[in-house]
N, C-alpha and C positions, 0 to 999 in steps of 0.2 A: 324299653331297653331290656335286653336279656342278660341274665347273670350266669356265670360259670359256676357249676357246683363243685364240691370237693372231689368229685369223680371226673371232672373236666367235661361235664355234659352241659349242653346249651339247649334251651327251649326256643323253638322257632315261633315267633308271634303268629297268631291265627290269620291275620290279614295277609301276611306274606306267604304263609303256607297255602292259603286258598288261591292267591294270585298265581303262584308258581306250581300249583298242583303237587304239593308235598304232603304225603300221607304217613301215618305211623308205620314204621318198619322200612321206609324208603332209605336208600343210601344216598347221602349227599357228599360232594367233594369239597375240599377246602384248598384254595390256591393262594399262595402269597402274591401280592400285587403291589410291590413297593412298600409304602407305609400302611397299607390296608390289607385285609384278607377278603378274597372273593369266595362266596359260597355258590357252588355250582349245583343247581337242582337236578333231580333225576331226568334222564333223557338228554341232557345237554353234555357237551364235552368241553373240558378245559383246554384252552389253547396253550401251546408251549410258550414259555416266557423268554425265548431267545430274542436277540435284537431284531433279526430279520422278520420274525412273526409279529413283533410289536409294530414295526414300521408298516407291514402289510395291513394290519388292523387299523392303524391310523389312516392310511391311504383310503381304505374302504369306507371308514366313517366320514372322511372329508368328502369323498365322492357322493355319499348318501346325502350329506348336508347340501352340497351344490345342487343336486337334483330336487331336493325338497323345497328350497327357497322359492323358485319360480312357481311351483305348484301351489304354494300357500298364498300367492298373490302379493308377496312382499315387494314393495317398490324398490327398484334398484337405486343405489346411491348415485348421485350425480358425479360425473368424472372430474369436472372442474369446480373450482370454488366460485361462489356467487358474490364474494366480497373481496375488498382490497384492504390492505393494511391501514390505510387512512380511515376507512369506514369504522375500524375498531376504536380509534381514538375519539371519535365523536359519538360513539354508541351510547345511548341512554341520556345524552345531554340534549337539552332543548337548544334549538338553533335560532 
């Protein structure tokens, strides 16, 4: 966890800096995102936070998820139930 100094400076942890190619002297952006703060690494651009752009980002993420599921070989969930209400009453009991 990083601490904020008396001059409001924050140290980026080494693993994160390496992963996102952040180097000493780079400018990073800070963007409010509800109850959290997003840190935008160099070379990336912060998306505007209006309602329409948030919905567009949500739709894009949903579409990526839909495309990813079949690619990973995840079995599709069955459409219908394979049990009846009566089956639940006798479940786990010896007959």
